[in-house]
C-alpha positions in Angstrom: -0.3 0.2 0.2 1.6 3.3 -0.8 1.9 6.2 1.6 0.1 9.2 0.5 1.2 13.0 2.2 -1.2 15.7 2.2 -0.4 19.3 3.1 -3.8 20.3 5.0 -7.1 17.4 6.4 -9.1 19.0 2.9 -7.0 17.1 1.2 -7.3 14.2 3.1 -10.1 11.4 0.6 -13.7 11.2 3.2 -14.3 8.0 4.3 -15.4 5.4 2.1 -19.2 4.1 2.4 -19.7 1.0 0.5 -23.2 0.3 -0.5 -24.7 -3.0 0.9 -24.9 -6.2 -1.0 -21.6 -4.0 -3.2 -19.2 -6.7 -4.2 -16.7 -3.3 -2.6 -17.4 -4.3 0.6 -17.4 -7.6 0.7 -13.9 -7.6 -0.5 -13.3 -4.8 1.9 -13.9 -7.1 5.2 -12.5 -9.7 3.6 -9.2 -8.1 3.6 -10.0 -7.2 7.2 -11.1 -10.4 8.5 -8.4 -11.7 6.7 -5.0 -9.1 8.4 -7.4 -10.2 11.5 -7.2 -13.5 10.8 -3.7 -13.5 10.5 -2.6 -11.3 13.3 -4.9 -13.4 15.9 -5.4 -16.5 14.5 -7.7 -17.7 16.7 -8.6 -21.1 17.7 -11.7 -22.7 18.6 -12.9 -26.4 18.8 -14.8 -27.9 16.0 -18.2 -28.8 16.5 -22.0 -28.3 18.4 -20.9 -27.4 22.2 -24.3 -28.3 24.6 -24.3 -26.0 27.4 -26.8 -26.6 30.5 -26.8 -22.9 31.3 -26.0 -19.3 29.9 -23.7 -19.0 32.6 -21.8 -22.5 31.4 -21.7 -21.2 28.0 -20.2 -17.5 28.5 -17.3 -19.1 31.3 -16.6 -22.1 28.0 -16.1 -18.7 26.0 -14.1 -16.9 27.7 -11.7 -20.3 28.6 -11.4 -19.7 25.0 -11.4 -16.4 24.9 -7.8 -16.5 27.3 -6.3 -19.2 25.3 -6.4 -17.6 22.4 -4.9 -14.7 23.8 -2.2 -16.1 25.3 -1.2 -17.9 22.6 -1.1 -14.1 21.2 0.9 -12.6 23.3 3.2 -16.2 23.5 3.6 -15.9 19.5 4.6 -11.9 20.3 7.2 -12.5 22.8 8.9 -15.5 20.5 9.1 -13.3 17.9 10.1 -10.5 20.0 13.1 -12.6 21.1 13.8 -13.7 17.6 13.6 -10.0 16.4 16.5 -9.6 19.6 18.5 -11.7 18.3 18.6 -11.2 14.7 19.6 -7.4 15.5 22.0 -8.6 18.3 24.0 -11.2 15.2 24.4 -8.3 13.1 25.7 -5.8 16.0 
């Protein structure tokens, strides 16, 4: 994506609004969802999960969210450690 410079706010394009059902809207959504999937890499168990109550369902979803967050943080820490190693080897 190219970097564009502006001298003032008036030179900037306005927000892009897509018509409902427009192919460009679906392409934009697909790009945003793809980016978030690549960055976060969420994982949820396959299949249908039955719960005895809303509270039990919420607890299960929270556990999945916590596991996904921990995995994301671990990936970030590994990437930072690898980046630090490569910086030290060059310097």
